[in-house]
C-alpha positions in Angstrom: 24.0 16.6 16.8 26.5 16.7 14.1 25.4 16.4 10.6 26.9 12.8 10.2 24.9 11.7 13.2 21.8 13.0 11.8 22.3 11.3 8.7 22.8 7.9 10.4 19.6 8.9 12.3 17.7 9.3 9.3 19.2 6.1 7.6 18.2 4.0 10.6 14.5 5.6 10.5 14.4 4.8 6.9 15.6 1.0 7.5 12.8 0.6 10.1 10.4 2.1 7.8 11.3 -0.5 5.2 11.3 -3.4 7.7 7.7 -2.2 8.8 6.5 -1.9 5.3 7.8 -5.6 4.7 6.2 -6.7 7.7 2.9 -5.3 6.6 3.1 -7.1 3.0 3.2 -10.5 5.0 0.5 -9.3 6.7 -1.6 -8.8 3.4 -1.5 -12.5 2.7 -2.4 -13.7 6.1 -5.3 -11.3 6.7 -7.1 -10.7 3.4 -7.1 -7.7 1.2 -10.0 -5.9 2.9 -8.5 -6.3 6.2 -5.1 -5.3 5.1 -6.5 -2.1 3.4 -8.1 -1.2 6.6 -5.2 -1.4 8.7 -3.1 0.6 6.3 -6.0 3.6 6.3 -5.3 3.1 10.5 -1.6 3.5 9.7 -2.1 6.5 7.4 -4.5 8.2 10.2 -2.1 7.6 13.0 1.0 9.0 11.2 -1.0 12.0 9.6 -0.9 10.9 6.1 -3.4 12.5 4.1 -1.9 13.1 0.5 -3.3 10.7 -2.0 0.1 10.5 -3.8 2.0 9.5 -0.3 -0.9 7.0 0.4 -0.5 5.4 -3.2 3.1 5.2 -2.8 3.3 3.6 0.7 0.5 1.0 -0.2 2.0 0.1 -3.4 5.6 -0.1 -1.8 4.3 -2.4 0.9 1.6 -4.7 -0.9 4.4 -6.9 -2.2 5.1 -7.6 -5.6 2.2 -10.0 -6.7 -0.2 -7.5 -5.6 1.6 -4.7 -7.1 1.8 -6.4 -10.5 -1.6 -7.3 -10.4 -2.8 -3.4 -9.7 -0.2 -2.4 -12.6 -2.4 -5.2 -14.7 -5.7 -3.9 -13.7 -4.8 -0.2 -14.6 -5.8 0.2 -18.4 -2.6 2.1 -19.3 -0.3 0.5 -16.4 0.5 3.9 -15.2 -0.2 3.3 -11.4 1.0 6.9 -10.6 -2.1 8.4 -12.3 -4.5 6.2 -10.3 -6.0 7.6 -7.0 -5.1 5.4 -3.8 -9.1 4.6 -3.2 -9.4 3.6 -7.1 -6.7 1.3 -6.8 -7.9 -0.6 -3.6 -11.2 -0.8 -5.3 -9.6 -2.6 -8.6 -8.0 -4.8 -6.3 -10.7 -5.6 -3.9 -13.2 -6.1 -7.1 -10.6 -8.7 -8.4 -9.9 -10.6 -5.0 -13.3 -10.6 -3.8 -15.7 -10.1 -6.9 -19.7 -9.6 -6.0 -21.8 -12.6 -7.0 -23.4 -11.7 -10.3 -27.3 -12.2 -10.1 -28.7 -14.6 -12.2 -31.4 -13.4 -14.5 
């Protein structure tokens, strides 16, 4: 395979990944956040993605603009690249699905 053919193949794979991420962001609104996070975690497992930074980047790139902006606003200094993936998920879950407060 020539260098040009290899580059073309890599571009196609990248385009396919972006389409998959877009499809997953649409699923977020259809399934609910908890289900979407569970599906994303299965995606990570199936693709041997273990690095927190990569998980965070894939999730934030695929969750859609509204959820990204919300996550950004929920982080104290707005620096999403400093917050672990699980912490971002917890912030979003607490926002979208808050636990009922106990009446004292």
